[in-house]
N, C-alpha and C positions, 0 to 999 in steps of 0.2 A: 660961547652958547649959541647953536644954531636956533634959528627960530622955526619952531616945530609946531606941526599939525597933525595930530592922530585921527584918525580918519576911519569910520564905519561907512564904505562907498555907497551911494545911490545904487538900488536894485530892482527886483521885482516889486509891484506895488503890492504892500503888505507882508513883505518879506522879513522874516525875524532871523537875521544870520549873526547875531552877536553870541558872545562866548557863553552867556549864559542860557543861551539857546540848547537843549538837548538834542534836538533835531533843527537845523538851519533849512527852513522850509517855512510857507505860509502855513497857517493854522485854520482850524474851522470858524474860529471867531477872532475879530482883531486881537492879537496878542504882540507884544514887544518887551524883551527882556532888557535889562540894561547893560550897558557896556563894560562891565567891570574890568576886564582883562585888559582894556584899553585906559579906561581910567587910572589904573594903578601906577603905570609906567608915566602918564600925563601929571599925575600927582608929584611926581620925581622931576619934572623938568620946569624950570622957571620959565615963567612966558610962554607957556605951550598953550594949544587951543585944542578941545575934542569937539570934534562935530558926528552926531552921530544921525545919518541923513535920513533913513527909512523912517523912523518914527515921526521926525520932524518933517516927513514929505518932501524932502529937498531932492532937487533934479539935478541930473550930470549938468546942465545949461547954468544952474544956479551955483555948483558947487567947485566945478572944476576951475573957473577963473581965479579962485582964491589960491591957487599954486603959484599966483606972480607975487604973493607976498609971503611966502615960505623959501626957507631953505632945505629942509627937510620934511617929508611927510611919510608917516608911518600907517598902512593900510592893515586892517584886520581882516583877513580871508578865510573862507571856508571851502570844503570840496564843492558842495552844489554853485558856490557863487564864484570860484576861482577864475573862469572864464569871464564873467562879466569884469570882475575886478584887475583882470591883466588889461582888458581894454580901457578900464577907467584910468589905469595906472598911466597909459599910453596917452590918452588926453590930457593928464596933467602934464607930460613933459612937452606936449604940443603947445600947452600954455606958457610953461616955463622950462626951458631946455637944460635949465641948469640946476633946477630941484634934484634933489636926491630922494629916491623912493625904495623905503623898505616893506616887506611883507611880515606880518606876524601872524601865529594860529596854528592848529592842529595840523591843517593841510600840508602849508610849506614846512613846517617841522618834520614831517614823514617823508615829504619829497621835496627835498630841496633842490638837488640837480635839475629834476623832471620841471620844477616850477620855474625857476630861473631861466631854463631852455623856453617853457611856454611863454614866459612873460619879459621879453627883451625890454621893456621900460623899468623894470624892476633894478636896483643896484644891489639888494641885500636881502637876505631871509634871515627870519631866527629859527634856531633848534631847540625845541623845549620851553622854559619858562625865558621871557624874552624883557622881563622890567628891566633888570641893570644893563641889559645889552642896549635896551635902547636908549637909558639914561647917558650910557657912555660914548653913544655914536652922537647924540644930541650935543654933548660935552666938546665934540671935536674930536675924540680919540681916533687913531687911524685904525682902519677897519681890519688890518690883518694883526690889531693887538687886542680885538674885541672877540671875547670867547663867545662859544654857542652860537655862530653865524655862519652862512655861506655868501660870498660875494664875488661879485666880477673883479676880475685884474688884469687888463689889458688884453682883454677876448678871452681869458682862461677863468673857469669857475674854480675857487678857492675854498676850502673849508677850514676854520679854525678850532682850536682843542674845545671840547665840551665844557659849558660851564656846569659848576656845580649846583646841586639843587638847593634852594634856598631854604635853609634851617631856622633863622630867625625871623619870623613871620610879623613880630613885633617892630620889625626895623621899617617895614614896608609904611608909607604915609598912608592916610585916610583918604578913600576914595569919596567920601561924601563931600570933601572940600571941590574936587572936581564937580561933582554933581551941581552942586549949588552955584559954581561959577560959570558952567557951560550948557547945562542940559535943563528941559523944559520938563519936569517929571509928571504934570499932566498928561503927557504924551506917550506915557508908558501905561500899557494895558495888560492885565492877563485875565482871563474871566472869572478863574476863580479865587482870586485875591478882591480884597477890597480897594475901591480908587478914590485918591490916587494912593500908589506903593511906591516902597522904595526896596530894593533888594542888593544885597552886598555879600560877600564872603567871610567866615569867621576862620577859614582854613584851605588847605588844598590838599588833594589826594582823596582815595578812598580804598578801604581794606577789601574790600568786594574784589572779585575776579570775574564780573560779568564780562562774556564774550564780546557783547555788542558795543558796549559802553565807551564813547569817544575817549574823553577828558583823562581819565587813569591811565589809561593805554597810551596818552600821546603827550600831555602836557602835566597833569596832577601827579602822578605815580599813584602806588599803592600803600603808599605811607600817607596817616592822616597827618600834615603839618600843621600845626594851630598857632593862632595868636590867644593871647592870655586874656583868661576873664576878663582883667583890669583893663586889658587893650581894647576890648570888644564893649565893654560899660561906657569908656570913655569914650570911643565914637559914637555909639547909640546916643547919648548924652548931647554931642554934638548935632545929630542928626535929627533930634527930637526940636531941638531949637532952629536949626536951619529950616526944617520941614513941618511948621505947626499944622499945615493942612492933612499932612499924611495920615491915613486910617490905619495903615498895616505895614511893618517891615518885614521882609522873607530873607532869610538866611539860604543861600544858594549854594553853601557846601554839598558835594555829592552826598553825604550822609552825614548831616550833623550828627545824628544819634549814634554815631561809631562810637564815640568816648562818651558814656552815661554819666560818670561822675561831673566830666566837665560841662556837659548839656545840663545837669542838674544847677550846676554853680552859676552859671550864665542865666538860666531862666530866673532865679532867684532874683540876681542882680536885675534883669530886666522888669521882674514885679515892681521891685522898688522905683524904679523910673516911671514906671505907670504907661509901660509899652505893649500895644497889642503886636503880635510877631506870629510868624507862622515858619515852616522849614520843611526841608527834606527828611525822610525818615525811612527806613528799613521796615517791614511790616513784622517786626521781633521786638520793638521795645516793651520792656516789662512794665506791669499796670502801675508799679510805684513811680516808676519814673516819668510816666504818663501823667500820673495826679500831681507831681511837682511842677511840670510844666503847664499844665492846666490852671494849676493856681497862681502862677505867675504870667499871666496874659497870653498864653500859647492859644490861637484860635483853631489853626488849620495844619494839618499833616499832607504835604506832598508823597504818596505813596506808589513806589513802582511796584506793582503786583506782577505785570507782564504778562503771566500765562495761568490759566486753571486748571494745566495740566502738570503734574510733578514731575513727567519724565523731562518736557520742555524746559523746565527749571532747570532739572540737573543737566541737560544738556548745554544749557548757556551757563553753569556754574553759578546761578543766583544766589545759592546759600540760605535758601529760605524753604519752609515747610507749609502746604497748604494748610494744614490743620491749625499751625501756630499763627499764619497770616489771619484765619478765620478768629481766633482768639484774641488777637491783637486788633482787630476792627471792632469786635464787640467790645472788648474795654474802651476803645476810643468813643465809641458812640455812646456807651453808659455815662461817660464822662464828661458829654456833651463837647469833644473834639470833633470838627469838620475834617473829612477826609475826601482829598480830590484822588482819585485813585488812575493811573495810567497803565496801559496794556498796548502789548506789542503783538500785531499778526505777522506771521511769515518766518519765526524763526526757526532754527534747525529741528526737526521732527513734526513741523506742522502737517496736518490733515484736514479735512473737512470735518472729522470729529473732534478733533481736539480745540479748534475753534469754537464750536456748539459749546463745549465743556468751558471754554474760556468766558463766553457770554452767559452761560449758566451761574457761573462762580461769581461774575459781576454782578448778577442781579441778585444773586443769593447773598453775597455779604453787603450790599446796598450803599457803597460810598456815595457821599451828595453828589459828586460831578466826576466825570471819567472824562479821560483823553485815549483815542484809540490812534497808535502809529503804526507805520508799516516798518519791516525791519531794514534797518539801513547799513548797509556794510562799509562802513569808513575805512579810509587806507589808514593803516595803523593799528587796526581791532583784529583780534583773534579770530572773529566773525568774518572780516574780509579775507583772512589767509585761507580760511575753510572753504569759502565760497570759490575761491580762484583754484584751491586744490580739487575740489569736489565737481566743479563745474556747474555751479547753482546761479551764478552771474548772468544775467540777460541783458545787460549793460555795460557801457563804458564804466572805468572807474567814478568819473565826476559827474555822471548823469545821473544823480538821485533825484532830481525834481524834473518838472516839464516845463514848460517855456511860460507858464504862470507862477512858477515856484512851488508849487504843489507836488507833494511826495508821491513817487511811481513804486510799483512794485518792484524791486530791483532783483528778486531771486526768485527761482523756481525749482520745485522737486521732483522727484518721481512720484510722490504721493498727492502733490496738490500745484496746481499751476498758478504762474504770477496773477492771470487774470481774476483767478476765484479768490486769491488772498487780497489784491485791491477791492473788488465788488464787495468782500465780507466787512468792509470798515462800514461803509453805509448800514450793514445789515445789523453789525453790532450797535452802533448808535439807535438805529431805529428801534430795536429790540430792548435796549435799556432805557431810554427816554419816554417812549411810547407806551407805558404800562401804566395803567390806572393809578397804581400807588405812586409812580415816580412823579407823574402829572399833578395829583393832588399836593404831593410836599411842594413842588416849584409853583404852583399857583397859590398854596398858601404863603410862602414866602414873599411872593410878588404882593399880595393882599396886604399885607403886614407892613410895607414897606413901600411907596411911591417912587422911592429912589431905586429899589430893587426892580418894581414893576419897569419903570424907562429902560433901566439895564438888559433886564432880561429880555425885552421887546426888541430892541435893537440887535441883542447877540442873538435872538432867533432869526430875524431876516440875514443877518451875516451866515449863520448857519446852514439854512436852506439854499441861500446863494452859492455857499461852497460847494453843498453836496451836487448842486445842479453843475456848476463848472468841473467837478471830479468826472461827472459822467463823459465830458468832452476828453479828458485824457486817454490818450492812445495807449496800447497797451501791446508788449511784444516786440518794440522797437526800441533803440535808444531815443531818449529826449533829445530835441534839439537845444544847442546852445543858447541861453537867454540874451535879452538884452538890456543893457540899464534904463529905469524908467527916465522918460524925460517929457 
């Protein structure tokens, strides 16, 4: 068994590049998702170590020397961070020329040949799900016998046979064991989740066909492959014992509510455990299911509304209707379920008027909090293919963030410029949050809880600092490659 290091490399300050992040970028306030996709294979390799450098504030100088103590390093990378991660891999080889380096993640899975050519220090990259590939390589299996990888062989790049999709999700070990062993959970923040929180997956894949969404089109697939309710209940019981300080657990499945009977069954079991929890959901969950989940500990739903224009939703194959989304949101509010709504500006069909429609829609349905992102054409997605074919791309494929890790507007259309799309994010936030009704609601929550007040004040400072930094982001030209934090 090779002494193995699983690593989310140092990056831009505050950069959230883990697989749980829907957009690998800095957010408006400090946000870090758990490295669940790395924790899974780490749980399969005895004696391994997982280091998540960004939330721990670790620099290149602190992490790179660790390469001397390991035979194998597995780096999680993403499209925005790939250039940075390739340079970091080279630094690991400088520290230990004998170390074997692999890269995993959607970017290298979609672009294996390009990735290996651009990262000469990397010995292999994984294609698709990489759990068992990592475990087999750590066990010492020859690379040419490992399914689902591309690797170097005496100056040539070779690809092995595709690895079958994992069907028995219950066979995968618990990630909370690795969290307990290697992570400091207090370092993970998400603005709309109670702190400290813990997130994990109960299944992979999403039945929806959204053209922009990265994970189903690259790693997870469009079948929702799930762990049994027994397995989920057992891991959550362990998690509750491991982390008594945790105030909320989040299920990061692309759409936890894709399987309503299963969601209801798991909710009942979580209720028996006395757990407060939240999850991703589509804006079409029936009231009956909402009632069951709410009665069994559900606190919050993260809902991807994306747009307030029905034609844009149709363009991206969202599979939702605005009238049903309004009804769903009304039901959730009546039941006392908090909603964090996410929206995307710059999707195909966007115009100045559709942006105004989306802002009006968000203010009308009134989620507790919102996140406004810029449409990001990740390689491997239908949106990326459309952008290439239609000439919408304004950047090189990897330049989705600026030199500070902040999202840039990557596409422009005949109907609206990338500059206007970019500037509309700040307008969206201001028009949503700077309303008397919303200010009164937020202040009320702060008055009722000193802890909420401290957190909201900190987040407010971060939010305004972030908006100030966005003003510095140059538009209309590719973002320069970033450098690792040091």
